[in-house]
N, C-alpha and C positions, 0 to 999 in steps of 0.2 A: 498490583500489576495491571497493565493496560495492553490489550491487543490493539495495536494501532492500524491493523489492516486485515479485515476479514470480509466475507460476503454473506451476510445473514439472509439476503434476499434470494439466495440460490434455492432451486427446488429440492435439493437434498435435505433441507430443513422444513419442508412443507408440512410434514406429518407431526412434528413436535417442536416447532420453532419457539413457542413460548416456554416450553420445558427447558430447552437448550439455554435460552436467555436467563431463566431463573437459576439454572446451574451456574452460569457464568457470574451472575450477581453474587453468588455465595463464595466465589473464588477470586474475582477480579474487581478492580476499581471502576473500569469502564471498557467499552469496546468502540472502535471506530469502524463502521461498516461502509464499504465502498459501493456506491450505486454506479455501475459502469454502463448502463443502457437506459434510455428514456422510459422503456416499458416498466422498469423496476422502481420508478420514482415514487409512485403512490404507496407501495408496500414499505419502502424505506422510510418515508415520512411517517407512516403509521407506527413503525417501530420506535422512531424518535419520540413521537407523541405518547406512546404507551409506556415507554421506559425513560422518562425524563431524567437527565443527569447521569444516565448510565449508557444508553445507546446514542452515539453521535454519528453524523453522516458526512461522508465526502461524496461529491457529485462530479461526474464528467462522462465522457464517452470513451470507453476503452479503445485503444488504437486498433485492436483486432476487429472491431465492429465498423471500420471505415467503409466497408462495402454494403453494410446492412442498414445504415441510418441515412435517410435522405436529407437533403439540404433543409427542407421544410421542417422535418422532425428535429433536426439540430437547432434551428432557429426557435422553434417552440420550446424546446428543452432549455435553452439558454434563458429565455424569458421567464420560465417558471423557476429556474435556479435563482435568478435575480429577485423575483418576487418573494422567495423563501430564504433570502440571505441570512436572516436571523436564526434559522434552524439548521444551517450548514456550517461545518467547521473547516472544510478544505475543498479545493477543486482537484479532483483526481479519482481514479488514476488516469493519467494522460501521458502521452509521450510517443514512443516509436516501438513497433514490433515488426522486425524483418524476418522473424522465424516463420510466422504464418502468412505474412503478406510479402509476396515475392516480386510483384510487378513494380517497376520503377514509377509508373504513373500513380499507382495507389500509395506507394511509399511517399511520394510527393504530397498527395492529399493528406496523409497522416501528419506530415510535418506542418502543413497549412492549418489543420485542425488543432494541432499542438499549440501553435502560436496563438490561435484564437482563444484557447483555454488559458494560456499565460496572460493574455490581455484581460480575460474575464476575472482571473484571480486578482490581478492588479486593481481592476475597477472595484471589486468587492472587498479588497484588502484581506484576502484569504491566502493561506499557504498552498503550495502545490504538492501533490502526491504523484511521483513519477514512476511510470512503467517503461522499462527499456529492455527489449530482448533482441539480442543479435541473431543474425542468420548463422547457421552452422559454419559457414566458410569465412566469416569475417566478424569484426567488431564494429562495423560501421554504424549500427543502430545507436549504440551508446555514444560513439563519437558525435553523431549528429545531435543526439539529445543534449549532451553537455554543451556543445557549441551553441545551440539555440538558446539554452538557459543563460549562458554567459553573454550572448549577444543582447539579450533583453534584460540583463543585469538583475536576474531573479536571485533573491537571497534566502527566502523562506521555502526550503525544498526538503522533502523527504524522498530519498532514493529507496523506494520500496524494493524489497527482495534483491538488495545490491550484491553483486558477486564479482566485480572486476578489481583485482589487485593492481593491475597496470594503471588504472585511472584513479586509484584511491587517493593519492596525495592531491591530485587536482580537485577532486570532490571536497576533500577536507579544507583545502585552501580557499574554496569558495564559501565555506561556512555552512555547508549543507549537512543535514542529518542522514544517517544510514539506519535502515531497519533490516533485521535478520529474522528468519523463521526456522522451522524445523529442518530445513536443509543443512543448517549448521551442525546437526548431530552426525552428519555423515561426510561432510566436505572438508578436506584439508585446506583448500583455498579459502573458504569462508572462515575457517579457524584462524588463518593468518590475517585476514581482514579484521576480524574482531580483536585479535591481539594488537594490531597496529592502529586501531581507532580509539581515540580517547572515550572514556565511559560517558562523558557529557555529550557525546555526539551519537550515541546509540539509542535505538528504540526497539521494542519487541513487537513481533507480528506473527501471524500464522498463515495468512492467505486462505484460511478455512473457507469452504470445505475441502480444498485441495491440500496436498502434502501431508496426509496422515502417514505415520511411520509405524513400522513393526518393531518387535523387541530388539532386533539387530540394527535398527536405525535406517532400514531401507524404506524408501518412499513407496507407498501403496497406490494402486490405481484408484481413482475416485469411485468406480463402480464396486470396488472391494470394501472400502471403508472411507468414511468422511472424516476429515480433521475437525477439531473443535477449538474455539478461541482459548479455552483453558490450557491448551498445549503450550502457551507462552511460558508457563512455569518450567517446562523442559528446556526451552531456549535460554531462559534466565539462568538455570542451573549450569548449562554448558558455558555460558559467558563467564560465570563465576569461576568455573574450573579453569578456563583458558587464562583469565586474568589473575587467577590466584587471589580472589577476593571473596568475602562472605556473601552468601546469597542475598542477605538483607541489604547489603550495600548496593548490589546490582539492581535489586527490586526498587529501592528508594530512588536511585539515580535515574533509571529508565522511566519510572513513573513520573517523576518531576520533569524529565525531558519532554515526555508526551503532553503533559498538562500545559507546559509552557508553549510548546510548538503549536498545539491546536487551540490554545486559549480556552481550556475547559476547567 
């Protein structure tokens, strides 16, 4: 199994990061860690170097950081991403987040940054990992995200933590991949998305350290318990149950999907 989206650079792993990765190595084929801020570049690259063939990196600026990363920081970050192209397997996570960013001015800057990351991925011939979170009152973030991807004719796309049934067929028609995490264990909507998505278009993820679950399937707060990349097994088991397939088949298919998508 492969966790296609986690955040090993987060401070929640500072005290035992190596032990966590060693545990993952005993249970998984690989992990893709997402470096979402320039300040985390060095640590992420160290993990890639220390765990070759197991820890792989996606790089970008998370849309929620649009107010915190200066233009110069962004330019410097893009340069270092280009310089390290051979050690990076995707550009992401990138996209739109209207949940945390409310102002139209900053949402427009998110979209501008998103387009820059699309162009960067195209230049480096890398796939895109997409974050899109709607505001509570609308679905405009996802609408904007999909429209921009379609406008730029992007075909290698992972819709990270995807949750919209309404746009599912549009996403599938575009040939994009969908990844689901532990939210699947408690969401009827996600259950239907998995049911209606062909197995060859699904990948596993955790978004760890976020989204740890309790025994009843409820999501815990991060200050209560951190999630772990090994939780992808729970996700795979749930997919197998939904699709009435052997776990081994889900494991094999999602692992092959991830290897093919990230070229690892």
